[in-house]
MDAnalysis code that builds the backbone (N, CA, C; Angstrom):
import MDAnalysis as mda
import numpy as np

u = mda.Universe.empty(579, n_residues=193, atom_resindex=np.repeat(np.arange(193), 3), trajectory=True)
u.add_TopologyAttr("name", ["N", "CA", "C"] * 193)
u.add_TopologyAttr("resid", np.arange(1, 194))
u.add_TopologyAttr("resname", ["UNK", "UNK", "UNK", "UNK", "UNK", "UNK", "UNK", "UNK", "UNK", "UNK", "UNK", "UNK", "UNK", "UNK", "UNK", "UNK", "UNK", "UNK", "UNK", "UNK", "UNK", "UNK", "UNK", "UNK", "UNK", "UNK", "UNK", "UNK", "UNK", "UNK", "UNK", "UNK", "UNK", "UNK", "UNK", "UNK", "UNK", "UNK", "UNK", "UNK", "UNK", "UNK", "UNK", "UNK", "UNK", "UNK", "UNK", "UNK", "UNK", "UNK", "UNK", "UNK", "UNK", "UNK", "UNK", "UNK", "UNK", "UNK", "UNK", "UNK", "UNK", "UNK", "UNK", "UNK", "UNK", "UNK", "UNK", "UNK", "UNK", "UNK", "UNK", "UNK", "UNK", "UNK", "UNK", "UNK", "UNK", "UNK", "UNK", "UNK", "UNK", "UNK", "UNK", "UNK", "UNK", "UNK", "UNK", "UNK", "UNK", "UNK", "UNK", "UNK", "UNK", "UNK", "UNK", "UNK", "UNK", "UNK", "UNK", "UNK", "UNK", "UNK", "UNK", "UNK", "UNK", "UNK", "UNK", "UNK", "UNK", "UNK", "UNK", "UNK", "UNK", "UNK", "UNK", "UNK", "UNK", "UNK", "UNK", "UNK", "UNK", "UNK", "UNK", "UNK", "UNK", "UNK", "UNK", "UNK", "UNK", "UNK", "UNK", "UNK", "UNK", "UNK", "UNK", "UNK", "UNK", "UNK", "UNK", "UNK", "UNK", "UNK", "UNK", "UNK", "UNK", "UNK", "UNK", "UNK", "UNK", "UNK", "UNK", "UNK", "UNK", "UNK", "UNK", "UNK", "UNK", "UNK", "UNK", "UNK", "UNK", "UNK", "UNK", "UNK", "UNK", "UNK", "UNK", "UNK", "UNK", "UNK", "UNK", "UNK", "UNK", "UNK", "UNK", "UNK", "UNK", "UNK", "UNK", "UNK", "UNK", "UNK", "UNK", "UNK", "UNK", "UNK", "UNK", "UNK", "UNK", "UNK", "UNK", "UNK", "UNK"])
u.atoms.positions = np.array([
    [5.265, 39.123, -28.597],
    [5.054, 37.834, -27.972],
    [5.406, 36.745, -28.989],
    [6.176, 35.786, -28.598],
    [6.596, 34.733, -29.518],
    [5.450, 33.749, -29.763],
    [5.542, 33.032, -30.866],
    [4.522, 32.036, -31.202],
    [4.444, 30.965, -30.122],
    [5.604, 30.569, -29.604],
    [5.664, 29.551, -28.558],
    [4.933, 30.011, -27.301],
    [5.118, 31.284, -26.899],
    [4.439, 31.815, -25.717],
    [2.935, 31.809, -25.928],
    [2.487, 32.178, -27.123],
    [1.058, 32.181, -27.401],
    [0.488, 30.771, -27.346],
    [1.244, 29.796, -27.848],
    [0.778, 28.414, -27.786],
    [0.642, 27.959, -26.345],
    [1.623, 28.302, -25.494],
    [1.559, 27.905, -24.090],
    [0.378, 28.548, -23.387],
    [0.069, 29.797, -23.728],
    [-1.043, 30.469, -23.073],
    [-2.368, 29.781, -23.375],
    [-2.543, 29.287, -24.585],
    [-3.807, 28.692, -24.962],
    [-3.808, 27.161, -24.816],
    [-2.687, 26.595, -24.433],
    [-2.557, 25.138, -24.378],
    [-3.532, 24.487, -23.389],
    [-3.646, 25.039, -22.203],
    [-4.535, 24.494, -21.182],
    [-5.654, 25.480, -20.928],
    [-6.859, 24.928, -20.771],
    [-8.029, 25.770, -20.515],
    [-8.661, 25.350, -19.196],
    [-9.101, 26.334, -18.437],
    [-9.791, 26.075, -17.183],
    [-11.290, 26.028, -17.482],
    [-11.914, 24.913, -17.152],
    [-13.332, 24.741, -17.431],
    [-14.074, 24.412, -16.148],
    [-15.310, 24.861, -16.065],
    [-16.124, 24.615, -14.876],
    [-16.635, 23.181, -14.872],
    [-16.465, 22.503, -13.747],
    [-17.051, 21.189, -13.533],
    [-16.466, 20.056, -14.347],
    [-17.233, 18.998, -14.402],
    [-16.816, 17.753, -15.046],
    [-16.752, 17.928, -16.560],
    [-16.031, 17.021, -17.232],
    [-15.995, 17.068, -18.697],
    [-17.382, 16.794, -19.281],
    [-17.654, 17.331, -20.452],
    [-18.943, 17.071, -21.106],
    [-19.123, 15.579, -21.349],
    [-18.056, 14.920, -21.737],
    [-18.092, 13.473, -21.942],
    [-16.956, 12.849, -21.132],
    [-17.269, 11.774, -20.459],
    [-16.234, 11.073, -19.690],
    [-15.712, 9.855, -20.443],
    [-16.076, 9.751, -21.707],
    [-15.605, 8.644, -22.532],
    [-14.079, 8.678, -22.603],
    [-13.472, 7.521, -22.386],
    [-12.018, 7.417, -22.456],
    [-11.309, 7.788, -21.161],
    [-12.049, 8.227, -20.154],
    [-11.441, 8.580, -18.863],
    [-11.520, 7.382, -17.925],
    [-10.546, 7.296, -17.029],
    [-10.529, 6.184, -16.084],
    [-11.679, 6.301, -15.094],
    [-12.154, 5.141, -14.651],
    [-13.270, 5.092, -13.706],
    [-12.956, 5.880, -12.432],
    [-11.712, 5.789, -11.952],
    [-11.376, 6.489, -10.704],
    [-11.479, 8.001, -10.862],
    [-11.176, 8.523, -12.044],
    [-11.323, 9.960, -12.294],
    [-12.800, 10.342, -12.317],
    [-13.603, 9.553, -13.001],
    [-15.037, 9.832, -13.102],
    [-15.694, 9.778, -11.717],
    [-15.249, 8.841, -10.880],
    [-15.785, 8.750, -9.504],
    [-15.542, 10.035, -8.727],
    [-14.395, 10.686, -8.953],
    [-14.111, 11.952, -8.272],
    [-15.138, 13.002, -8.700],
    [-15.394, 13.118, -10.002],
    [-16.382, 14.100, -10.479],
    [-17.762, 13.790, -9.920],
    [-18.130, 12.508, -9.908],
    [-19.432, 12.108, -9.363],
    [-19.547, 12.518, -7.897],
    [-18.487, 12.267, -7.138],
    [-18.508, 12.559, -5.706],
    [-18.601, 14.063, -5.452],
    [-17.801, 14.848, -6.162],
    [-17.841, 16.308, -5.997],
    [-19.208, 16.861, -6.386],
    [-19.782, 16.306, -7.448],
    [-21.120, 16.744, -7.873],
    [-22.171, 16.381, -6.833],
    [-22.058, 15.177, -6.253],
    [-22.974, 14.749, -5.191],
    [-22.937, 15.711, -4.009],
    [-21.730, 16.173, -3.684],
    [-21.569, 17.098, -2.563],
    [-22.011, 18.516, -2.913],
    [-22.220, 18.768, -4.185],
    [-22.613, 20.105, -4.624],
    [-21.464, 21.108, -4.567],
    [-20.226, 20.607, -4.685],
    [-19.063, 21.496, -4.620],
    [-18.771, 22.088, -5.999],
    [-18.432, 23.355, -5.999],
    [-18.022, 24.013, -7.240],
    [-16.548, 23.696, -7.465],
    [-16.215, 23.331, -8.688],
    [-14.812, 23.049, -9.007],
    [-14.556, 23.360, -10.468],
    [-13.288, 23.557, -10.755],
    [-12.835, 23.822, -12.117],
    [-11.803, 22.766, -12.476],
    [-11.648, 22.537, -13.774],
    [-10.780, 21.462, -14.242],
    [-9.972, 21.922, -15.440],
    [-8.737, 21.476, -15.500],
    [-7.954, 21.620, -16.714],
    [-7.368, 20.264, -17.052],
    [-7.440, 19.920, -18.317],
    [-6.890, 18.651, -18.778],
    [-5.527, 18.895, -19.395],
    [-4.606, 17.974, -19.147],
    [-3.254, 18.085, -19.704],
    [-2.708, 16.691, -20.001],
    [-3.402, 15.948, -20.863],
    [-2.989, 14.573, -21.150],
    [-1.615, 14.468, -21.795],
    [-1.186, 15.523, -22.470],
    [0.121, 15.501, -23.121],
    [1.240, 15.907, -22.183],
    [0.888, 16.367, -21.002],
    [1.899, 16.808, -20.029],
    [1.502, 16.321, -18.656],
    [1.609, 15.022, -18.452],
    [1.311, 14.497, -17.127],
    [2.156, 15.265, -16.135],
    [1.581, 15.589, -15.020],
    [2.226, 16.482, -14.068],
    [3.319, 15.777, -13.275],
    [4.322, 15.277, -13.972],
    [5.461, 14.643, -13.313],
    [6.569, 15.649, -13.052],
    [6.736, 16.619, -13.943],
    [7.856, 17.544, -13.814],
    [7.385, 18.856, -13.215],
    [8.301, 19.543, -12.546],
    [7.961, 20.837, -11.959],
    [7.641, 21.847, -13.061],
    [8.278, 21.734, -14.220],
    [7.997, 22.652, -15.323],
    [6.554, 22.502, -15.800],
    [6.123, 21.255, -15.991],
    [4.735, 21.009, -16.390],
    [3.789, 21.498, -15.293],
    [4.154, 21.268, -14.050],
    [3.320, 21.713, -12.928],
    [3.180, 23.233, -12.900],
    [4.259, 23.957, -13.173],
    [4.197, 25.425, -13.171],
    [3.232, 25.936, -14.233],
    [3.251, 25.332, -15.416],
    [2.318, 25.741, -16.476],
    [0.875, 25.496, -16.040],
    [0.647, 24.335, -15.461],
    [-0.694, 23.972, -15.011],
    [-1.121, 24.863, -13.855],
    [-0.195, 25.150, -12.933],
    [-0.481, 26.033, -11.796],
    [-0.949, 27.397, -12.267],
    [-0.302, 27.916, -13.312],
    [-0.652, 29.240, -13.824],
    [-2.094, 29.248, -14.339],
    [-2.523, 28.162, -14.959],
    [-3.897, 28.066, -15.454],
    [-4.869, 27.951, -14.278],
    [-4.508, 27.152, -13.274],
    [-5.399, 26.937, -12.133],
    [-5.554, 28.176, -11.264],
    [-4.469, 28.912, -11.060],
    [-4.540, 30.061, -10.162],
    [-4.887, 29.626, -8.746],
    [-4.254, 28.562, -8.281],
    [-4.558, 27.998, -6.962],
    [-3.268, 27.519, -6.316],
    [-3.323, 27.310, -5.001],
    [-2.200, 26.707, -4.293],
    [-2.144, 25.244, -4.678],
    [-1.102, 24.878, -5.403],
    [-0.982, 23.497, -5.831],
    [-0.069, 22.780, -4.846],
    [-0.545, 21.665, -4.358],
    [0.152, 20.933, -3.305],
    [1.117, 19.908, -3.850],
    [2.130, 19.674, -3.048],
    [2.949, 18.482, -3.184],
    [2.225, 17.467, -2.297],
    [1.892, 16.317, -2.836],
    [1.154, 15.288, -2.108],
    [2.067, 14.092, -1.915],
    [2.408, 13.814, -0.681],
    [3.329, 12.721, -0.381],
    [2.608, 11.651, 0.427],
    [2.720, 10.415, -0.022],
    [2.143, 9.299, 0.727],
    [3.294, 8.638, 1.473],
    [3.204, 8.678, 2.784],
    [4.287, 8.220, 3.656],
    [3.822, 7.040, 4.505],
    [4.799, 6.292, 5.006],
    [4.483, 5.173, 5.885],
    [5.585, 5.035, 6.933],
    [5.231, 4.379, 8.025],
    [6.249, 4.085, 9.033],
    [7.060, 2.864, 8.580],
    [8.099, 2.530, 9.320],
    [9.002, 1.440, 8.936],
    [8.276, 0.096, 8.840],
    [7.287, -0.111, 9.697],
    [6.552, -1.381, 9.720],
    [5.460, -1.453, 8.646],
    [5.218, -0.344, 7.964],
    [4.147, -0.257, 6.959],
    [2.785, -0.584, 7.568],
    [2.570, -0.029, 8.775],
    [1.282, -0.196, 9.448],
    [0.528, 1.123, 9.557],
    [1.244, 2.241, 9.520],
    [0.627, 3.563, 9.586],
    [0.940, 4.300, 8.291],
    [-0.092, 4.950, 7.737],
    [0.066, 5.654, 6.467],
    [-0.390, 7.101, 6.611],
    [0.249, 7.967, 5.868],
    [-0.016, 9.400, 5.940],
    [-0.067, 9.983, 4.536],
    [-0.992, 10.918, 4.330],
    [-1.000, 11.722, 3.116],
    [-0.651, 13.130, 3.558],
    [0.514, 13.599, 3.138],
    [0.991, 14.929, 3.514],
    [0.767, 15.888, 2.360],
    [0.047, 16.965, 2.624],
    [-0.145, 18.036, 1.659],
    [0.714, 19.208, 2.108],
    [1.588, 19.648, 1.206],
    [2.466, 20.770, 1.530],
    [2.688, 21.599, 0.273],
    [3.097, 22.864, 0.420],
    [3.355, 23.680, -0.769],
    [4.413, 23.030, -1.654],
    [4.197, 23.118, -2.957],
    [5.095, 22.497, -3.913],
    [6.504, 23.036, -3.887],
    [6.671, 24.267, -3.407],
    [8.006, 24.868, -3.406],
    [8.770, 24.641, -2.099],
    [8.170, 23.941, -1.154],
    [8.848, 23.646, 0.110],
    [9.545, 22.297, 0.020],
    [10.805, 22.229, 0.413],
    [11.445, 20.907, 0.443],
    [10.910, 20.081, 1.619],
    [10.860, 18.785, 1.431],
    [10.371, 17.884, 2.466],
    [11.530, 17.319, 3.260],
    [11.453, 17.441, 4.578],
    [12.460, 16.863, 5.475],
    [11.724, 16.022, 6.515],
    [11.999, 14.740, 6.504],
    [11.258, 13.838, 7.390],
    [11.378, 14.216, 8.855],
    [12.557, 14.683, 9.266],
    [12.737, 14.986, 10.699],
    [11.805, 16.103, 11.164],
    [11.393, 16.979, 10.237],
    [10.480, 18.048, 10.620],
    [9.106, 17.515, 10.991],
    [8.707, 16.467, 10.351],
    [7.349, 15.981, 10.562],
    [7.246, 14.893, 11.621],
    [8.279, 14.081, 11.766],
    [8.172, 12.933, 12.669],
    [7.841, 13.336, 14.106],
    [8.439, 14.402, 14.590],
    [8.155, 14.816, 15.970],
    [6.745, 15.389, 16.107],
    [6.225, 15.978, 15.041],
    [4.887, 16.577, 15.110],
    [3.773, 15.534, 15.080],
    [4.068, 14.360, 14.546],
    [3.020, 13.329, 14.461],
    [3.337, 12.111, 15.317],
    [4.407, 12.191, 16.081],
    [4.808, 11.116, 16.984],
    [5.014, 9.789, 16.239],
    [5.789, 9.874, 15.173],
    [6.124, 8.690, 14.406],
    [7.545, 8.851, 13.891],
    [8.318, 7.812, 14.000],
    [9.703, 7.884, 13.544],
    [9.884, 7.064, 12.274],
    [10.984, 7.294, 11.609],
    [11.383, 6.500, 10.447],
    [10.338, 6.454, 9.345],
    [9.933, 7.596, 8.879],
    [8.986, 7.636, 7.772],
    [9.710, 7.462, 6.448],
    [9.042, 6.817, 5.518],
    [9.554, 6.693, 4.152],
    [8.356, 6.807, 3.219],
    [8.632, 6.817, 1.925],
    [7.552, 6.909, 0.955],
    [6.870, 5.551, 0.818],
    [5.557, 5.578, 0.736],
    [4.794, 4.358, 0.497],
    [5.075, 3.894, -0.931],
    [4.926, 2.626, -1.160],
    [5.152, 2.075, -2.502],
    [3.973, 2.413, -3.409],
    [4.198, 2.269, -4.687],
    [3.119, 2.470, -5.653],
    [1.959, 1.523, -5.397],
    [2.278, 0.298, -5.020],
    [1.233, -0.690, -4.736],
    [0.397, -0.263, -3.528],
    [1.073, 0.258, -2.496],
    [0.342, 0.716, -1.308],
    [-0.545, 1.916, -1.650],
    [-0.027, 2.824, -2.483],
    [-0.821, 3.990, -2.883],
    [-2.085, 3.558, -3.626],
    [-1.933, 2.592, -4.516],
    [-3.100, 2.113, -5.268],
    [-4.102, 1.423, -4.359],
    [-3.589, 0.601, -3.446],
    [-4.478, -0.128, -2.531],
    [-5.243, 0.830, -1.620],
    [-4.557, 1.839, -1.087],
    [-5.163, 2.730, -0.101],
    [-5.969, 3.868, -0.716],
    [-5.448, 4.491, -1.786],
    [-6.044, 5.714, -2.316],
    [-6.505, 5.607, -3.769],
    [-6.240, 4.484, -4.397],
    [-6.517, 4.294, -5.826],
    [-5.829, 5.381, -6.657],
    [-4.590, 5.690, -6.274],
    [-3.756, 6.663, -6.985],
    [-2.409, 6.007, -7.260],
    [-1.799, 6.383, -8.360],
    [-0.471, 5.883, -8.682],
    [0.541, 6.977, -8.378],
    [1.831, 6.660, -8.288],
    [2.831, 7.703, -8.056],
    [2.689, 8.811, -9.101],
    [2.727, 10.042, -8.624],
    [2.560, 11.204, -9.491],
    [1.126, 11.696, -9.560],
    [0.191, 10.921, -9.007],
    [-1.204, 11.358, -9.045],
    [-1.852, 11.382, -7.658],
    [-1.041, 11.234, -6.614],
    [-1.582, 11.262, -5.251],
    [-2.290, 12.591, -5.020],
    [-3.381, 12.520, -4.279],
    [-4.212, 13.700, -4.096],
    [-5.136, 13.494, -2.912],
    [-5.576, 14.588, -2.342],
    [-6.558, 14.518, -1.257],
    [-7.839, 13.842, -1.748],
    [-8.109, 13.911, -3.043],
    [-9.294, 13.253, -3.602],
    [-9.234, 11.738, -3.383],
    [-8.049, 11.178, -3.275],
    [-7.892, 9.750, -3.037],
    [-8.475, 9.291, -1.714],
    [-8.671, 10.220, -0.772],
    [-9.236, 9.832, 0.522],
    [-10.650, 9.280, 0.388],
    [-11.333, 9.626, -0.701],
    [-12.675, 9.060, -0.902],
    [-12.606, 7.550, -1.128],
    [-11.436, 7.038, -1.497],
    [-11.243, 5.607, -1.721],
    [-10.720, 4.882, -0.471],
    [-10.403, 5.631, 0.556],
    [-9.873, 5.069, 1.809],
    [-11.027, 4.826, 2.784],
    [-11.858, 3.860, 2.447],
    [-13.085, 3.594, 3.225],
    [-12.797, 3.142, 4.659],
    [-11.636, 2.513, 4.862],
    [-11.309, 2.013, 6.197],
    [-10.558, 3.033, 7.045],
    [-10.299, 4.208, 6.526],
    [-9.628, 5.252, 7.295],
    [-8.203, 4.895, 7.683],
    [-7.496, 4.222, 6.798],
    [-6.126, 3.803, 7.118],
    [-5.107, 4.917, 6.907],
    [-5.484, 5.954, 6.162],
    [-4.547, 7.033, 5.836],
    [-4.879, 8.263, 6.674],
    [-3.886, 8.762, 7.365],
    [-4.040, 9.967, 8.190],
    [-3.637, 11.175, 7.349],
    [-4.502, 12.172, 7.298],
    [-4.258, 13.373, 6.512],
    [-3.452, 14.387, 7.318],
    [-2.304, 14.788, 6.763],
    [-1.449, 15.811, 7.357],
    [-1.420, 16.998, 6.395],
    [-1.675, 18.196, 6.920],
    [-1.744, 19.376, 6.062],
    [-0.827, 20.459, 6.621],
    [0.127, 20.886, 5.797],
    [0.978, 22.000, 6.193],
    [0.114, 23.250, 6.319],
    [0.340, 24.009, 7.362],
    [-0.483, 25.180, 7.662],
    [-0.546, 26.164, 6.496],
    [0.520, 26.261, 5.704],
    [0.526, 27.200, 4.579],
    [-0.503, 26.835, 3.509],
    [-0.870, 25.577, 3.402],
    [-1.886, 25.150, 2.435],
    [-3.238, 25.768, 2.788],
    [-3.498, 25.918, 4.063],
    [-4.802, 26.421, 4.511],
    [-4.986, 27.911, 4.253],
    [-3.898, 28.610, 3.962],
    [-3.974, 30.059, 3.767],
    [-4.465, 30.475, 2.387],
    [-4.399, 29.588, 1.413],
    [-4.825, 29.936, 0.062],
    [-6.338, 29.867, -0.094],
    [-6.894, 30.699, -0.962],
    [-8.341, 30.678, -1.203],
    [-8.753, 29.429, -1.978],
    [-7.874, 29.007, -2.900],
    [-8.155, 27.841, -3.724],
    [-7.035, 26.823, -3.593],
    [-7.398, 25.574, -3.831],
    [-6.466, 24.459, -3.761],
    [-6.485, 23.725, -5.102],
    [-5.312, 23.355, -5.582],
    [-5.213, 22.569, -6.808],
    [-4.835, 21.146, -6.470],
    [-5.464, 20.186, -7.130],
    [-5.166, 18.774, -6.884],
    [-5.562, 17.958, -8.104],
    [-5.162, 16.703, -8.113],
    [-5.520, 15.796, -9.200],
    [-6.786, 15.011, -8.849],
    [-7.563, 14.642, -9.856],
    [-8.717, 13.764, -9.618],
    [-8.297, 12.287, -9.677],
    [-7.267, 11.947, -8.884],
    [-6.721, 10.587, -8.792],
    [-6.036, 10.126, -10.078],
    [-5.757, 11.073, -10.970],
    [-5.030, 10.794, -12.214],
    [-4.288, 12.078, -12.580],
    [-3.056, 11.972, -13.060],
    [-2.277, 13.198, -13.250],
    [-2.332, 13.767, -14.669],
    [-3.391, 13.440, -15.394],
    [-3.587, 14.040, -16.714],
    [-4.660, 15.130, -16.673],
    [-5.176, 15.403, -15.475],
    [-6.122, 16.495, -15.234],
    [-5.816, 17.081, -13.863],
    [-6.202, 18.333, -13.674],
    [-6.040, 18.986, -12.374],
    [-7.317, 19.737, -12.049],
    [-7.603, 19.824, -10.755],
    [-8.815, 20.476, -10.278],
    [-8.475, 21.711, -9.457],
    [-9.394, 22.646, -9.445],
    [-9.305, 23.849, -8.606],
    [-10.582, 23.886, -7.777],
    [-10.413, 23.846, -6.442],
    [-11.548, 23.896, -5.524],
    [-11.285, 24.944, -4.455],
    [-12.346, 25.433, -3.842],
    [-12.178, 26.347, -2.713],
    [-11.540, 25.566, -1.563],
    [-10.514, 26.132, -0.983],
    [-9.818, 25.481, 0.135],
    [-10.790, 25.158, 1.262],
    [-11.683, 26.093, 1.551],
    [-12.643, 25.869, 2.647],
    [-13.560, 24.684, 2.331],
    [-13.966, 24.515, 1.071],
    [-14.801, 23.365, 0.707],
    [-14.052, 22.047, 0.909],
    [-12.776, 22.036, 0.541],
    [-11.985, 20.810, 0.671],
    [-11.825, 20.416, 2.133],
    [-11.447, 21.387, 2.982],
    [-11.121, 21.049, 4.364],
    [-12.297, 21.126, 5.317],
    [-13.440, 21.530, 4.841],
    [-14.647, 21.469, 5.666],
    [-15.548, 20.361, 5.131],
    [-16.093, 20.570, 3.973],
    [-17.106, 19.649, 3.452],
    [-16.532, 18.338, 2.912],
    [-15.477, 18.408, 2.097],
    [-14.964, 17.185, 1.477],
    [-14.424, 16.203, 2.511],
    [-13.519, 16.659, 3.398],
    [-12.923, 15.677, 4.322],
    [-13.950, 15.121, 5.313],
    [-14.979, 15.903, 5.636],
    [-16.050, 15.353, 6.481],
    [-16.811, 14.275, 5.720],
    [-17.077, 14.530, 4.444],
    [-17.834, 13.570, 3.629],
    [-17.080, 12.264, 3.429],
    [-15.752, 12.315, 3.469],
    [-14.962, 11.081, 3.314],
    [-14.522, 10.515, 4.668],
    [-15.092, 11.055, 5.748],
    [-14.858, 10.564, 7.114],
    [-13.386, 10.574, 7.518],
    [-12.721, 11.676, 7.239],
    [-11.330, 11.841, 7.653],
    [-11.194, 13.133, 8.451],
    [-10.242, 13.130, 9.330],
    [-9.851, 14.340, 10.043],
    [-8.524, 14.774, 9.465],
    [-8.082, 15.948, 9.843],
    [-6.758, 16.366, 9.404],
    [-5.944, 16.799, 10.597],
    [-4.652, 16.618, 10.479],
    [-3.697, 17.092, 11.461],
    [-2.907, 18.188, 10.777],
    [-2.942, 19.385, 11.364],
    [-2.196, 20.507, 10.794],
    [-0.772, 20.439, 11.311],
    [0.189, 20.515, 10.388],
    [1.602, 20.496, 10.737],
    [2.249, 21.773, 10.208],
    [3.416, 22.071, 10.744],
    [4.128, 23.273, 10.322],
    [5.518, 22.871, 9.855],
    [5.727, 23.011, 8.551],
    [7.016, 22.646, 7.969],
    [7.768, 23.892, 7.557],
    [8.995, 24.007, 7.995],
    [9.797, 25.172, 7.662],
    [10.394, 24.997, 6.267],
    [10.850, 23.808, 5.981],
    [11.363, 23.492, 4.664],
    [12.724, 24.076, 4.361],
    [13.500, 24.434, 5.363],
    [14.832, 24.991, 5.117],
    [15.901, 24.018, 5.509],
])
């Protein structure tokens, strides 16, 4: 085994629950831990401040540590910017707008701006996550979930910041968490070919 491989294996650690100290962490990240703890949900966390999860390579390393279905999280909007959607789909599936528009009865979808993501979910591009729905108090964002996401035992997501990743039971996320944040979900089926 090469020295580099050994370094990668030990680079990220999966730890149970919130960090021992939240000093230096953003308030929005700490709010996620507070909320999950309030709900009594079991979760695991890995920190990767040196490898923000922008690239697929960094994501693959983090995915291996999490051992969970890690989602591609897309924040979409209609042409008028009046309807917003958070789409969770497998990271290895390509996104094609025409596949989803007929399933949700909305045409001309595009990506929401960074400003819209911050206003609606308190997430910036690259850190969008289902956890952001806790910040959508007015219910302006409709949750869309690809059916393949529901098949995994665990789900990986960001705590509204892409320098850490969480591992939660899929059933806890789609039963207890989304009820607690007063959102419903629409299951969609994306072929991705």
